Steps between C-alpha positions, in 0.01 A plus 500: 500500500630201312267200445642168374283335248517118518457304178334163486822313549590703820148449624520120447854486667365700811215255519720193489737652753211561747389137451851368568558723799162380652609132446830580673319670791264199532792260518686737734790524252698801389607339171389231265845353524409363837187326374489129444283551188760731334548302191136409433320816604261621235451834687880566488520394134211750412689770682826435315308500165338838609854630568606397153193635331535830670856525393413425126157647504371165382699491172661174592869434452731308709694592813829330503671441828 
């Protein structure tokens, strides 16, 4: 039996994803891209930050696109 252990960054990401999905359901959307508040949404910004934090494990650094 293999059990995955989540670190604090993965737990934070999971929580933010759940919050974002609830918001999408409340607005009857399948994506944030269809939301009128896309560019000013604090919830989405917090989710994106949680994604970056989980990738870098909080060590900072930039992600260049």
